[in-house]
KOLKOL-335264 format. One line per 5 residues: number of its first residue (from 1); for each residue y, x, z of N, C-alpha, C. Coordinates in nm, 3 decimals. Atoms other than C-alpha are relative to their C-alpha. Example, Ala and Ser with C-alpha at 12.3 -4.5 7.8 and 13.67 -1.06 7.14 Angstrom:
% KOLKOL-335264
1	-0.119/0.089/0.000/-0.450/1.230/0.780/0.120/0.090/0.000; -0.119/-0.082/-0.006/-0.106/1.367/0.714/0.109/-0.077/0.073
//
This chain:
% KOLKOL-335264
1	0.002/0.012/-0.004/0.334/-0.098/0.446/-0.054/0.034/0.012; 0.092/0.045/-0.089/0.062/-0.039/0.578/0.022/-0.018/-0.065; -0.114/-0.048/0.047/-0.597/-0.198/0.162/-0.060/-0.050/-0.084; -0.020/-0.028/0.111/-0.603/-0.390/-0.146/0.016/-0.120/-0.065; -0.042/0.052/0.013/-0.431/-0.445/-0.285/-0.024/0.036/-0.098
6	0.001/-0.024/0.003/-0.374/-0.392/-0.330/0.000/-0.027/-0.135; -0.028/-0.018/0.132/-0.560/-0.848/-0.921/-0.137/0.044/-0.114; 0.141/-0.040/0.064/-0.885/-0.895/-1.119/0.083/0.020/-0.151; -0.029/-0.009/0.131/-0.768/-0.993/-1.458/0.105/-0.120/-0.026; -0.122/0.103/-0.004/-0.409/-1.168/-1.510/0.012/-0.088/0.139
11	-0.025/0.093/-0.096/-0.404/-1.483/-1.283/-0.107/0.032/0.147; 0.114/-0.025/-0.091/-0.722/-1.392/-1.093/0.029/0.143/0.072; -0.041/-0.138/-0.051/-0.595/-1.028/-1.066/0.101/-0.004/0.108; -0.132/-0.009/-0.095/-0.299/-1.126/-0.859/-0.053/-0.085/0.131; 0.058/0.027/-0.138/-0.513/-1.322/-0.617/-0.055/0.111/0.074
16	0.060/-0.115/-0.053/-0.726/-1.015/-0.572/0.112/0.097/0.077; -0.106/-0.089/-0.019/-0.395/-0.826/-0.551/0.035/-0.037/0.162; -0.066/0.058/-0.110/-0.283/-1.043/-0.264/-0.120/0.035/0.144; 0.086/-0.018/-0.100/-0.611/-1.022/-0.064/0.005/0.160/0.044; 0.019/-0.157/-0.034/-0.597/-0.633/-0.077/0.126/0.002/0.064
21	-0.133/0.013/-0.038/-0.242/-0.671/0.017/-0.009/-0.040/0.156; 0.021/0.058/-0.131/-0.331/-0.871/0.340/-0.044/0.134/0.094; 0.060/-0.075/-0.071/-0.543/-0.589/0.460/0.063/0.135/0.018; -0.095/-0.133/0.007/-0.325/-0.292/0.355/0.111/0.002/0.099; -0.135/-0.022/-0.063/-0.002/-0.389/0.540/-0.009/-0.082/0.111
26	-0.015/0.071/-0.148/-0.079/-0.612/0.836/-0.003/0.105/0.081; -0.006/-0.091/-0.096/0.030/-0.469/1.148/-0.133/0.024/0.067; 0.147/-0.025/-0.076/-0.255/-0.289/1.340/0.013/-0.051/0.142; 0.010/0.063/-0.140/-0.346/-0.474/1.667/-0.090/0.049/0.085; 0.116/-0.009/-0.095/-0.547/-0.356/1.959/-0.118/0.052/-0.067
31	0.115/-0.062/0.041/-0.893/-0.289/1.883/-0.044/-0.048/-0.139; 0.027/0.017/0.135/-0.912/-0.450/1.555/0.076/0.078/-0.104; -0.086/-0.073/0.097/-0.662/-0.195/1.412/-0.091/0.062/-0.101; 0.065/-0.066/0.123/-0.768/-0.044/1.059/0.000/0.142/0.034; -0.014/-0.150/0.027/-0.839/0.309/0.971/0.049/0.027/-0.132
36	-0.060/-0.002/0.142/-0.615/0.402/0.696/-0.038/0.146/-0.034; 0.052/-0.134/0.062/-0.757/0.716/0.488/0.086/0.008/-0.108; -0.060/-0.041/0.123/-0.556/0.903/0.227/-0.054/0.131/-0.048; 0.063/-0.126/0.046/-0.701/1.165/0.024/-0.042/-0.011/-0.134; 0.079/-0.041/0.149/-0.918/1.268/-0.265/-0.147/-0.048/0.008
41	0.166/0.000/0.017/-1.281/1.146/-0.382/-0.064/0.108/0.004; 0.065/-0.125/0.023/-1.511/1.406/-0.295/-0.133/-0.035/-0.044; 0.105/0.037/0.037/-1.818/1.216/-0.379/-0.015/-0.145/0.005; 0.026/0.140/0.002/-1.945/0.858/-0.458/-0.133/-0.024/-0.055; 0.086/0.056/0.053/-2.250/0.667/-0.512/-0.032/-0.137/-0.004
46	-0.018/0.156/-0.004/-2.351/0.285/-0.530/0.003/-0.052/0.128; -0.027/0.086/-0.129/-2.359/0.246/-0.152/0.118/0.075/0.076; -0.092/-0.092/-0.072/-2.103/0.500/-0.050/0.108/0.071/-0.086; -0.119/-0.083/0.056/-1.754/0.685/-0.111/0.029/0.120/0.120; -0.030/-0.095/-0.098/-1.673/1.010/0.055/0.133/0.059/-0.027
51	-0.140/-0.062/0.024/-1.326/1.126/0.087/0.077/0.137/0.088; -0.064/-0.125/-0.080/-1.153/1.462/0.200/0.127/-0.056/0.024; -0.156/0.052/-0.043/-0.854/1.335/0.377/0.095/0.102/-0.008; -0.113/-0.100/0.000/-0.517/1.485/0.365/0.017/0.057/0.114; 0.022/-0.098/-0.121/-0.596/1.617/0.720/-0.106/0.105/-0.013
56	0.091/-0.111/0.042/-0.857/1.813/0.558/-0.145/-0.014/0.061; 0.128/0.051/-0.031/-1.157/1.596/0.710/-0.085/-0.064/-0.101; 0.066/0.068/0.092/-1.434/1.469/0.501/-0.066/-0.112/0.089; 0.043/0.125/-0.072/-1.517/1.116/0.572/-0.100/-0.090/-0.100; 0.070/0.082/0.098/-1.794/0.907/0.418/-0.015/-0.153/0.064
61	-0.021/0.156/-0.052/-1.774/0.531/0.430/-0.106/-0.067/-0.115; 0.109/0.093/0.060/-2.041/0.275/0.328/0.108/-0.107/-0.087; -0.068/0.093/0.062/-1.925/0.039/0.043/-0.088/-0.111/-0.024; 0.085/0.128/0.028/-2.030/-0.321/-0.012/-0.027/-0.024/-0.132; 0.024/0.032/0.150/-2.205/-0.441/-0.338/0.109/-0.060/-0.083
66	-0.116/0.043/0.076/-1.894/-0.642/-0.411/0.143/0.070/0.056; -0.097/-0.086/-0.049/-1.660/-0.369/-0.292/0.146/-0.024/-0.050; -0.136/0.017/0.057/-1.290/-0.449/-0.341/0.091/0.130/-0.017; -0.068/-0.112/0.075/-1.114/-0.205/-0.561/0.123/-0.043/-0.063; -0.099/0.045/0.088/-0.792/-0.199/-0.718/0.084/0.129/-0.017
71	-0.083/-0.104/0.058/-0.521/0.047/-0.868/0.140/-0.050/0.029; -0.150/0.015/-0.004/-0.125/0.048/-0.881/0.044/0.048/-0.108; -0.060/-0.036/0.139/0.088/0.075/-1.187/0.163/0.022/0.058; -0.152/-0.055/-0.014/0.440/0.210/-1.199/0.099/-0.126/-0.037; -0.115/0.090/0.032/0.753/-0.021/-1.187/0.132/0.073/0.007
76	-0.118/-0.063/-0.004/1.121/0.064/-1.232/0.081/-0.049/0.124; -0.100/0.033/-0.124/1.398/0.047/-0.953/0.061/-0.146/-0.037; -0.046/0.135/0.058/1.536/-0.252/-1.152/-0.094/-0.126/0.016; 0.101/0.113/-0.016/1.225/-0.442/-1.100/-0.012/-0.047/0.130; 0.015/0.051/-0.180/1.289/-0.488/-0.724/0.139/-0.108/-0.016
81	-0.110/0.108/0.023/1.497/-0.818/-0.766/0.028/-0.071/0.108; -0.056/0.104/-0.132/1.667/-1.057/-0.538/-0.097/-0.103/-0.005; 0.097/0.094/-0.002/1.415/-1.320/-0.439/-0.136/0.031/0.003; 0.139/-0.065/-0.007/1.118/-1.098/-0.442/-0.076/0.044/0.109; 0.087/-0.032/-0.136/0.859/-1.008/-0.170/-0.056/0.126/-0.011
86	0.046/-0.154/0.019/0.816/-0.628/-0.110/-0.060/0.068/0.129; 0.050/-0.072/-0.114/0.640/-0.397/0.129/0.053/0.161/-0.028; -0.047/-0.145/0.023/0.811/-0.060/0.187/-0.028/0.080/0.116; 0.019/-0.093/-0.080/0.736/0.236/0.368/0.132/0.097/0.027; -0.124/-0.073/-0.001/1.062/0.388/0.515/-0.006/0.120/0.135
91	-0.031/-0.100/-0.092/1.180/0.713/0.699/0.154/-0.009/0.048; -0.163/-0.020/-0.020/1.497/0.764/0.902/0.095/0.068/-0.097; -0.087/-0.076/0.066/1.785/0.842/0.724/0.133/0.009/0.025; -0.112/-0.031/-0.068/2.140/0.955/0.769/0.059/-0.107/0.074; -0.068/0.119/-0.032/2.362/0.755/0.991/-0.098/-0.141/0.047
96	0.055/0.103/-0.054/2.104/0.540/1.130/-0.068/-0.090/-0.096; 0.029/0.122/0.126/2.007/0.384/0.773/-0.175/0.039/-0.009; 0.129/-0.005/0.034/1.636/0.347/0.647/-0.005/0.030/-0.127; 0.034/-0.037/0.140/1.505/0.527/0.340/-0.107/-0.007/-0.064; 0.109/0.012/0.052/1.248/0.437/0.125/-0.087/0.106/-0.037
101	0.077/-0.115/0.050/0.975/0.662/0.074/-0.116/-0.049/-0.116; 0.061/0.052/0.129/0.785/0.414/-0.174/0.009/-0.155/0.024; -0.038/0.159/0.004/0.806/0.021/-0.241/-0.122/-0.046/-0.072; 0.099/0.076/0.049/0.529/-0.210/-0.314/0.038/-0.144/-0.051; -0.058/0.136/0.041/0.619/-0.528/-0.515/-0.119/-0.075/-0.001
106	0.112/0.091/-0.014/0.388/-0.799/-0.421/0.003/-0.095/-0.100; 0.001/0.103/0.080/0.271/-1.052/-0.664/0.032/-0.128/0.076; -0.064/0.100/-0.051/0.392/-1.389/-0.594/-0.083/-0.089/0.094; 0.080/0.031/-0.095/0.073/-1.491/-0.462/-0.028/0.032/0.135; 0.008/-0.048/-0.116/0.083/-1.264/-0.181/0.116/0.001/0.085
111	-0.132/0.014/-0.076/0.418/-1.379/-0.052/-0.020/-0.015/0.145; 0.039/0.045/-0.143/0.431/-1.359/0.321/-0.098/0.107/0.064; 0.080/-0.101/-0.046/0.183/-1.091/0.366/0.044/0.112/0.089; -0.039/-0.119/-0.102/0.212/-0.867/0.671/0.152/-0.002/0.042; -0.133/0.019/0.005/0.548/-0.995/0.708/0.049/0.069/0.139
116	-0.046/-0.059/-0.133/0.763/-0.781/0.959/0.064/0.138/-0.028; -0.058/-0.124/-0.014/0.909/-0.449/1.060/-0.076/0.068/0.109; 0.118/-0.070/-0.118/0.636/-0.215/1.246/-0.016/0.140/-0.052; 0.026/-0.134/0.012/0.525/0.138/1.287/-0.099/0.012/-0.122; 0.099/-0.028/0.101/0.333/0.291/0.988/-0.053/0.136/0.016
121	0.039/-0.152/-0.016/0.148/0.626/0.943/0.001/0.081/-0.122; -0.030/-0.064/0.112/0.252/0.749/0.616/0.060/0.123/0.023; -0.060/-0.141/-0.037/0.485/1.008/0.758/0.026/-0.023/0.171; -0.015/-0.003/-0.152/0.570/1.111/1.118/0.152/-0.106/0.020; -0.134/0.057/-0.039/0.824/0.838/1.244/0.026/-0.108/-0.138
126	-0.032/0.089/0.113/0.790/0.620/0.908/-0.030/-0.142/0.084; -0.014/0.154/-0.021/0.809/0.239/0.943/-0.050/-0.075/-0.134; 0.010/0.133/0.078/0.689/-0.067/0.739/0.067/-0.096/0.004; -0.080/0.117/-0.020/0.894/-0.330/0.634/-0.058/-0.092/-0.113; 0.067/0.105/0.093/0.734/-0.644/0.458/0.118/-0.140/-0.006
131	-0.105/0.099/-0.012/1.022/-0.875/0.363/0.017/-0.070/-0.138; -0.069/0.040/0.128/1.185/-1.100/0.115/0.127/0.060/-0.024; -0.096/-0.089/0.035/1.452/-0.912/-0.086/0.137/-0.131/0.002; -0.136/0.102/0.007/1.794/-1.108/0.003/0.116/0.057/-0.087; -0.097/-0.049/0.088/2.005/-0.876/-0.206/-0.068/0.140/-0.058
136	0.025/-0.111/0.055/1.927/-0.591/-0.432/0.129/0.069/-0.087; -0.105/-0.017/0.061/2.222/-0.394/-0.526/-0.022/0.160/-0.063; 0.001/-0.146/0.028/2.275/-0.045/-0.739/0.088/0.050/0.088; -0.087/-0.077/-0.069/2.430/0.217/-0.522/0.009/0.152/-0.032; -0.021/-0.131/0.012/2.522/0.574/-0.528/-0.121/0.078/-0.003
141	0.087/-0.056/-0.018/2.217/0.674/-0.390/-0.148/-0.037/-0.066; 0.129/0.073/0.062/1.965/0.441/-0.619/0.022/-0.171/0.030; -0.013/0.153/0.003/1.944/0.080/-0.511/0.008/-0.025/0.175; -0.009/0.032/-0.143/2.021/-0.075/-0.151/-0.060/-0.147/-0.001; 0.089/0.141/-0.012/1.797/-0.362/-0.046/0.027/-0.055/0.134
146	-0.004/0.075/-0.138/1.870/-0.607/0.220/-0.097/-0.085/0.014; 0.142/0.058/0.000/1.538/-0.731/0.342/-0.001/-0.079/0.132; 0.014/0.101/-0.099/1.480/-1.041/0.547/-0.143/-0.038/0.059; 0.138/0.062/-0.057/1.170/-1.137/0.771/0.024/-0.052/0.109; -0.004/0.101/-0.105/1.096/-1.367/1.047/0.038/0.096/0.142
151	-0.042/-0.066/-0.122/1.285/-1.236/1.347/0.086/0.136/-0.046; -0.092/-0.096/0.017/1.519/-0.968/1.170/0.039/0.022/-0.156; -0.063/-0.052/0.114/1.718/-0.826/0.886/0.004/0.173/-0.017; -0.012/-0.184/0.018/1.677/-0.433/0.737/0.085/0.005/-0.111; -0.038/-0.042/0.109/1.894/-0.268/0.500/-0.074/0.149/-0.024
156	0.059/-0.115/0.058/1.704/-0.001/0.299/0.055/0.064/-0.125; -0.040/-0.059/0.122/1.799/0.243/0.061/-0.096/0.072/-0.061; 0.101/-0.066/0.108/1.581/0.335/-0.236/0.057/0.123/-0.065; -0.045/-0.099/0.079/1.666/0.664/-0.356/-0.075/0.009/-0.139; 0.045/-0.010/0.124/1.627/0.733/-0.730/-0.107/0.090/-0.004
161	0.121/-0.069/-0.005/1.271/0.863/-0.817/-0.106/-0.060/0.121; 0.100/0.067/-0.056/1.094/0.672/-0.525/-0.102/-0.088/-0.080; 0.119/0.072/0.056/0.750/0.552/-0.625/0.032/-0.154/0.020; 0.017/0.131/-0.025/0.773/0.173/-0.697/-0.106/-0.054/-0.087; 0.127/0.060/0.074/0.438/-0.007/-0.776/-0.015/-0.128/0.025
166	0.070/0.088/-0.034/0.263/-0.294/-0.793/-0.147/0.009/-0.018; 0.129/-0.003/0.012/-0.112/-0.401/-0.795/-0.057/0.012/-0.156; 0.071/0.001/0.144/-0.342/-0.342/-1.115/-0.142/-0.007/0.011; 0.141/0.019/0.014/-0.700/-0.394/-1.206/-0.073/0.116/0.032; 0.049/-0.127/0.014/-0.945/-0.125/-1.113/-0.171/-0.066/0.062
171	0.144/0.054/-0.003/-1.373/-0.137/-1.088/-0.042/0.161/0.076; 0.083/-0.093/-0.046/-1.620/0.099/-0.951/0.015/0.110/-0.104; 0.010/-0.101/0.095/-1.599/0.301/-1.263/0.117/0.087/0.000; -0.126/-0.061/-0.016/-1.245/0.415/-1.155/-0.027/0.102/0.118; 0.028/-0.094/-0.119/-1.398/0.577/-0.855/-0.056/0.139/-0.032
176	0.038/-0.124/0.053/-1.412/0.934/-0.980/0.041/0.112/0.068; -0.025/-0.138/-0.107/-1.444/1.272/-0.779/0.144/0.057/-0.055; -0.133/-0.040/0.034/-1.091/1.407/-0.770/0.106/-0.076/-0.009; -0.113/0.113/-0.002/-0.888/1.072/-0.801/0.038/-0.002/0.168; -0.056/0.029/-0.111/-0.663/1.004/-0.530/-0.025/-0.140/0.067
181	0.026/0.138/-0.047/-0.736/0.700/-0.286/0.065/-0.030/0.132; -0.021/0.059/-0.104/-0.611/0.485/-0.023/-0.095/-0.075/0.063; 0.129/0.088/-0.045/-0.894/0.321/0.191/0.059/-0.058/0.132; 0.002/0.061/-0.153/-0.850/0.080/0.477/-0.149/-0.022/0.037; 0.144/-0.007/-0.055/-1.166/0.122/0.684/-0.026/-0.077/0.107
186	0.044/0.064/-0.153/-1.352/-0.025/0.970/-0.090/0.118/0.068; 0.079/-0.089/-0.044/-1.529/0.182/1.213/-0.092/-0.058/0.106; 0.084/0.064/-0.068/-1.834/0.024/1.345/-0.109/0.078/0.081; 0.110/-0.071/-0.061/-2.156/0.095/1.543/-0.086/0.054/-0.110; 0.069/-0.071/0.079/-2.323/0.180/1.220/0.100/0.100/-0.086
191	-0.053/-0.096/0.049/-2.054/0.414/1.110/0.135/-0.056/-0.082; -0.116/0.011/0.053/-1.734/0.410/0.886/-0.032/-0.096/-0.136; 0.005/0.071/0.153/-1.703/0.138/0.573/0.142/-0.045/-0.030; -0.129/0.025/0.072/-1.456/0.078/0.321/0.037/-0.156/0.022; -0.085/0.147/0.012/-1.247/-0.245/0.366/0.045/-0.033/-0.153
196	-0.098/-0.004/0.147/-1.023/-0.193/0.048/0.001/0.140/-0.029; -0.002/-0.133/0.066/-1.015/0.080/-0.168/0.133/-0.022/-0.112; -0.097/-0.017/0.090/-0.691/0.169/-0.363/-0.007/0.137/-0.088; 0.036/-0.124/0.070/-0.763/0.446/-0.644/0.085/0.017/-0.113; -0.077/-0.070/0.097/-0.544/0.662/-0.862/-0.063/-0.048/-0.149
201	0.010/0.034/0.147/-0.557/0.534/-1.233/0.095/0.014/-0.089; -0.114/0.008/0.100/-0.366/0.612/-1.534/0.090/0.106/0.027; -0.083/-0.102/-0.064/-0.217/0.922/-1.353/0.095/-0.066/0.110; -0.070/0.034/-0.104/-0.072/0.677/-1.088/-0.061/-0.008/0.144; 0.074/-0.016/-0.136/-0.181/0.758/-0.719/0.072/-0.107/0.092
206	-0.073/0.073/-0.103/-0.141/0.516/-0.450/0.098/0.060/0.087; -0.094/-0.081/-0.063/0.179/0.618/-0.271/0.014/-0.065/0.136; -0.001/0.053/-0.155/0.124/0.412/0.066/-0.075/0.075/0.078
//
């Protein structure tokens, strides 16, 4: 869904995750639209991070002294339970269905973040749905979710093997050259600056 979320330590960590999540998955609107960058860290210093984007561009972004940084950790399909709140990027499936590309399970403190169903830029034609899980049932293809948000309901098939994650703590020490990152940035008069950074940690790369 549509960065960071993206959880300091235990309870405090969940609040940080909520803040991350808000920036990551809120719909882009007009001139306030964030710039989402996916790629690998090419360089990092005290004041900036340089990312080699998946499009092949090298992007240097300023970082704040108190830069918000998080990671994600793996969950299981079975961890997507009725009553939870999730964000899932989807692509068109067969017969008009929606097929999950990834699922982010939000901490309870982030319930309601970016609620809705809107365009996303993970893949061509992908969408982001942030919603309450009204039903979560095992199916032949993996798991079928009924997702309800203000103004609508969607059914999403989550195939076996789809990345399912939630936020985990991270720090500047985790910003290592070669690690994958997902950055929500702003482009201002002084250049690009990182709003939120979600970094690969313990072998788990941000799938969003």
